[in-house]
N, C-alpha and C positions, 0 to 999 in steps of 0.2 A: 542608784545602782552602786553597790558597794564592792562586791566580790568577784563576780564572774560575768563576762560579756562575750557573746558570740556575734561576730559580724554577720549580718544577713547576706545570703547569696543574691547577687543581682539577677533578676529574672532575664532569661535569654531573649525573650520576645521584646522586652523593654530596651535591652542593650542594643539589639539590632535596629530598633526604631529610634535609638539615641534619645530616649525619653527618661526623665527623672520624675520621682514621685515621693509622696509622703503618705504614711499610713498612721492613723491614730487607733490604738488598741486600748481596750479596758481589760485588765487582767486581775487575778487574785494572787497576792503574795501570801503563800501559806506559812504556817508557823515555823516550818523548817527552812524558809527562804526560797523555796521553789516557786515557780510560776505556773498557774493553771487557769482554766476557764477563759482563754482569750476570745474576745469579741471585737470585731472590726466596728469601730464607731464611725470612721470616715476614711476614705481613700480619695485622693484627688485625680487619679487615673486608674479607673477600674479595668479589670479583665486583662491586665498585662502581667499578672503574677506577683505583683507587689504584696497583695494581702497575704498569700500563703507563705511567701519568703519571710515576711515580717513575723508571722505566727511561728514558723519553724525556728527562727533565731531566738525570739523572745522567750519561748517556752523552755529554752536551754539556759537562760540567764539565771543567776542566783543572787539573791538579795540578803542583807542582814534583816532578820524578821523585825517587824514592829513589835513594841511591847506595851502592855497595859498592866499597871500595878506590878511591874517587874517580870511579867510572864509573856512569852511570845503569843501574838494573836495574828489571825489572818486579816488582811486588809485589801480593799480595792485600790488599784493604781491605774492611772491613765498614762500610756506610754506612746511617745512619738518616735516613729522610725522613719528616717529620711534616706532616700536612695539618690545618690549623686554620682554622676559619671566622673567627676573630677575631684 
């Protein structure tokens, strides 16, 4: 992550239950550095809102695009989003 990072909102249901969690996403970093095609690969505590909160934040992130032969290319990236109360 090089340029722009949005902190995910902590899901209210998880906050009330005082639960922490981790979401693993696969995304595509586009040629312009934007993030698209988020897919949840793994979540350790499902149905508490962690998945959508992670997707909402990560799709706002911006990366420096990968390059091949000096030209920007789209690439897959695995992203880990951790939700911690502290």
